[in-house]
N, C-alpha and C positions, 0 to 999 in steps of 0.2 A: 504493500499500500504505498502510494507516495503522497507527501505532503501535498496540499493545494497548489502550490506554484510549480510542481511536478506532472501535472496533469497530462501534458502530452508526452509523445514518445521521445520527442528530441528537446532537450533542455537548454536554454542559452546559459552559457557558463558564467556570465554576471550575477545569476542566481544562486551559484554556488561559491563564488569568490568571496567568502569571508574570512578575514584576518584580524587579528589583534596581536598588536606588539606591546609588550609592557618591560621596559628596562625598568630593573629595581632600583638603579641609579643613573638619573639622566645628567651625567658630567658634562655631555657636549651633546652636539645634533647625531642622530642615529638615522641614516636612510635606509629605509626597507622597501622593499619592490616585492609584490606577490605575483607570481605565474601560475597557470594551470595549463599544463600540458597533456595531450593525450597520446596515447600509443596509436601509430598509425603504420599500416605496412604499406611498404613501397617496393617497387620492382626494380631491380637493379639492372644495369645495362647486360650483365653477363647472365639473365634470365632468374637469378636467386631472389627471393623474397627477404627484406630485412624490415625489421621494426625500428621505427624512429619516433622520438618525442616531436611534437610539432604543436605551436601553439592552438588550444582549445577554443572554438567558437561555438560549437555546439556538441552535446554528447548524448547518448543513448543509453538505456539500462545494459550493464555488462561492458560498457568500455572502462578500461584501466586508464587512470588518471593520475598524474605526479602534481602534488602541491609543491611549488618551489619558493623558497625566500631567499631572496639576496639581500645583503646587508652590507653597509659600508659607513665607516666613521669619517664624515666629512667636516670635523672639527679639527681643531689645533691641540687637543689634549687626550689622552688614552681615554676609553669609557670601559668602565668596570662593572661588574655585577650586572650583565645584560641576559634577560631571559626573553626569549622569543615564543610566543604563545598563540597557538593556532586552533581554533574550533574545528571540529570535524562535522560537517553539515549533516542533518539527518538523512538525506538521500544519499551520503556515502558511506562506503565501508572501507575502514583503515585496513591496508594489507601491510606493510613493511616500511621499514626505512627506504629510501630510494638507494641505487647503487652509487657508492662513493659518499653517500652522507652519513653523519654520526647519527646512531639512534636516539630517536627522542625519548623523553619520559612520556608516559601514558597515563591518562586517568578515564575511569567509566563513569565517575560520580562526583568529579571535581573538586574531591577532598583528598585522597589517596593517589599518588603518582608514583610510577615506576615501571619496570619491565612488563609486559603482559603476563608473563608465566606467575607473577606475584599478586596478581589482583584477582579479585572476584566480584560476583553480581548478588546482591541480595534478591532472594526468592519471596514472592509475595506472601507465602503462608509460613515464611520463617527459614531459616538455613541460607545457605549461599550454594552458588555453582562456580566453576572456574570461569573468567572472563574469558572472551573470543575476541577476535579482531574486530568483529562487527559491533561489540560493545563499546568500543572506543569513542569517547566523545571530545577529547582535546588531545593536542600532542604540544609539547613544549621541548625546547633545548635552553639549556644554560651553557653560556659562554663561559669555559674554564679559566681563561686567562684575560686581561684587559685587551681591549681592542685598540691597536695603536692609530694614530691620525693616518689616514688614507688607507688604512686596511679595510679588507673586504671580505666576505664569505659567501658560501651557498650552504643551505639546509634544504632538505627535501623528504617527502614519504609517498609512497604509491598508496593509492586508492581505487575502489571502482565503485560506479554509480548502480546502486542498487536496484 
């Protein structure tokens, strides 16, 4: 069942582009750009088919997408204690960190954060069950070291449109 804004088979990516950036200490300007990419099959000149990431404009259920955050310190001082926090829209199921990206902390309830294997979901009648990737509601990354002036990076996670 899709939320009301996902009633058609194809969905505008702008409806999915939710992003929140929360540096714990704003010691200077932090520029963050969010991109949503989709896996697209492309035929190579040798006849093989390759999967490439391309900017998403519309997605359909089952499409694999990558949410990517590019960040850069545009200031003259290092930035410390940076936390990048991205909601996982209800129509999206988290899959894994994107290739080459640090693994994010995950939450299913907004209170407890950690690797998926450490999370559980409360059941209506009491008790819990192990959380699955589809239960993830937010991802976040904490940059471990101060971000030097002019320094930049990218973080990303894979997901699928439900």
